[in-house]
N, C-alpha and C positions, 0 to 999 in steps of 0.2 A: 731523742727528739728528731734527729735527722731522718732516722728510719721511719718515724711516724709521718713526717712530711712526705717522704717518698711513697709511702703506702696510700696516703690520702690523694696524692697526685695521680697515682695509678688508678685508684677507684674513680676519680673524676674523669679521667681519660676513657675508662671503660664505659662509664655512664653516657658520655658524649657520643662514643662510637655506637653504642646500642641505640641511642635516640636517633642518630643519623640513619642507621640501618632500618629502624622502624619507619622513618619518614619515607625512605626510598621504596618500601614495599606497599603495593596497593592494598587498601582494606579488603577484608575477606568478602564483603558484600558490595564491592565497587560496581557501579553501573558499567554496562558494556560500552566499549568504543565501537567504531565502525566495523573493524575486523571481527570483534566478538559477535556483533549482531549478524554479520554475514555468515559466521560459523554456525550460528543457530539455524539460519535458513538452510545451510548446506545439510546439517544433520536432519532437518525436517524433510527436505526433498529426498534425501537418501532413505529415510524411513518410509516415505511414500512408495518408492519404487521397490524397496525390499520387503514392504509390509511388515516392518519390524520396529516396534516402538521402544525397544530396550535402551537405546542410547539417548533418547530425549530427556533432557533435564527439566522436569516439570515440578511446579509448586504443589503443595498439598491442597491449595484452594483453587487449582486450575479450573477454568470454565471454558467450555468448547461449544461452539455452534457450527452447524453445517446447514447452509441455506436458511438461516434464521431460526433453526430448531436446536435447542440444547441437546447435546449428544455426548456419549462417552468418547474419550480420546481414541482416534482411529475408527470412529463409527460413521463417518461421512460416506457418501455414496461412491466415492472414488477409491476408498481404501480396499486393498486386496484385489483390485481389478487392473491396475496399470503396470506397465513394464518400462515405459520411458517417458521422458519429458523433453520433447524437442525444442520448444520455445521457452526461454528463461529470461526473466528480468527482475532484478531485486532493487529495493529501495530501503534505506535505513536512516534512523535519526537517533543518535545517542542521547540527545536532550530529552526526548520523550520515551526512549526505550522501545520504540516501535520498529518492526521489520515487516515489510510487505513483499510478497512474491507473486508475480504474474507469470502464468505458464500455460502451456497446452499439454494435455495428457492423452496417452493412448494405451489401450489394453493389449496391443498386438504389434510386434515388430514388422509384420508383413501386412499386405492388404487383405488377407483372408479374415473375414468376420471382424474387421477392426472397428473400434468405437473410439470416438474422440470427445474430449471435454475442453472447454475454456475453464480456466481455474485461477482463482486468486485467493490468497490467504494472508491474514494479518496476525502477527505474533506480538504479544506484549511481554517484554523481558524486564523482570525486576529481581535484583539480587542474584543475577546470573541464573535465573530459572524462568521457564515459560509460565505466565500466569493467565494469559488469555489466548485463545485461538479462534479466529473467525474465518471460516471457509465459505466460499461460494463456488459452485460448480455448475456448468451448463453443457449438456451434450447435444444441443441443437445449433442452429445458425441464425444469423441476422442478415437478411438480404441475400441468402444463399452462399455466403462466404464461410467455408468450413474452418474449424480450428486447425486442420491439417495444413492450411495454407501458410500458417505462421512458422517461421524457422529461426531467424536471427533477429534479436531485438534491435530497435533503432538506437544507434549510438548517440543520438542527440541527447539522450538522458544522461550520458556519462561525460558530455563535453563541459569542461570547466570554463566559466565565463570570465572575461576580463573584469576587474573590479568596477570599472566605469559602467558596466552593463548589468550589475547586480542590484537587488533590493534586499532589505532586511527580512528577518523571519516574520515579523508582524505583517509586513506588506504582502509577503507570499500567501499567508493565510487569508488576508483580506481579499486578495484577488480570486482565490478559490471560492470564497464565500460570495463574492460579487457575481461569479459565473452562476452559482446556484440561484442567486436572486434573479438573474436574467432568465434562467430556465423557468422560474416561478412567475415571470412577468412582474416582478416587484420593482425592477428598475428598467429603464429604457436601455435596450441593448446597445444603443449608440454611445452610452456613457461608460461601457466596458472597454478597457484599453486592448483592443484586438491588434495583434501584429499583422502586417500585410501578408506574411507567409503562413498565417494560422491554418492548421488542418485539424480535423477531429476524426478519430477512428474509434469505433466501438465494436468489440468482438470481430476484429479484422476487417470490418466494412467501413469505408469512408462515408460519413454521414453529412459531409459538406463537400462542395467543389467537385461533385461527381455527376455522372450522367443521370443517375437516379435522384440525386439530391444536389441540384446545381447551386443552391444558396451558399453564402460564405458562413464562417463561424458565427458571426453576428446576424447576418441576413436571414438565417433559417428561422429566427424568432419573429419575422414578419408574418409568418403563418400563425393564425390564432390557435390552431390545435397543437402546435409545437410548444406544449406547456405542461409542466408537472409542478406540483407544489412540493418543493424539496424541504423535507423536515428532518429532524434528528441529524443535523449536520455535525460531522465529527472530523477533526483535523489532526493528523498524526505525524506527518513528515514534512519538514521544511529543510531543504539543502540550499543554503545561500550561495555556495561556490558554484553549484551547477544550475541554480535557478529552478529547482524542482520542488513541487509541493504535491502531496498526496492527501486526498480527503475522501470522505464517504458521505453520501446523502441518500435518504429514502425518497425516491421519486414517486409521489402519490398522485393519483388521478384527481384533477380539479373538478369541482361541481359542474362546470360548463363543458367538460369533456370526460365524462365518467368512464368511458371505455378505454382511455389511455392506460397502457399496461403499467402496473406499479412494480418497481424494482429497486432493490438496494444496490447502488452503483458505487464502485470504487473508481475514482477519477485521478489520473496523474496529469499534472500540468507542467509545461516548460515555460518559464517566464524569462524573457530577455528584454532588456531596456525598459523594464516595468510593464511589458505587454505580454498577453497570452499568445504564445507562438505555436504551441503544439499541445493537443489534448488526446488522451487515450483512456478508454473506459472498458472495464470488465464487469459483468453482472450476469444474473440469471435471466436469460432472454424470455423465458416463458412465464416470468413473474415471480416476485418475492415480496409480499406485502409488509413483512416485518424483518427487522435486522436481528433481534435477540439481544441488542445492546442499547445502552443509553436510556433515556426516559422520554415520556411524551408520545405523541403520535408517531407511528412507524417503528417504535422500539420493540 
């Protein structure tokens, strides 16, 4: 009887140890944390410069678009042409499984016959595999500022805010959406909480507070033609600690200004004290009427 009790005790201890060990191990399909998402972006950018897709962990149902057109993996216009990525900025959100990379790409390490692109890509990670890739590349300029002018990303995006200056995830997405509504002239720009330090940069060019565009972040909407109907709004990244939100919108020409260039724009916002402090945008400057994602107009 004593030996039976000892045997049962040993079995119970073994079962408890096994259960504890199982709980300490992450499930096989656990979602990526921040580091995991950054690692996916590293593998992706290395694949770009090496033109080698073999290390990318992709799902069987992977869907890829390049400038709004469904394409095979590695089929976008920059693949096989670039050798380095001088400008790099990454944003991730473990809650949505989204990872977004802003960069500038060039085909040549010297100035001989060099070609430059503004480039942004969105990865969707599920079960530690890439399920979606959305690339946008543009080899032109906006206002004459070339992609080669960008080198080091602004560290404002990495600055962690004091808790008193933060807003929650819901509010971050609301503020990005409010900006899109101001662009669409659906709301009075005065009702948008602009920070007094607000700047907006798109494709390396200041679109506000500059000699060519003297108006402020909100004041530019005084001009009737600074108007696009922003449809197919998609919200992927909210970083409460850093006050960063990344969203995508299809800027379509309104009926009253039919010649306004339509573009799918990836916008990153810095929100501090509940106000829009800094905005940067990457998109295809010569136009992209459809995203290839979502539903409804502009998809």
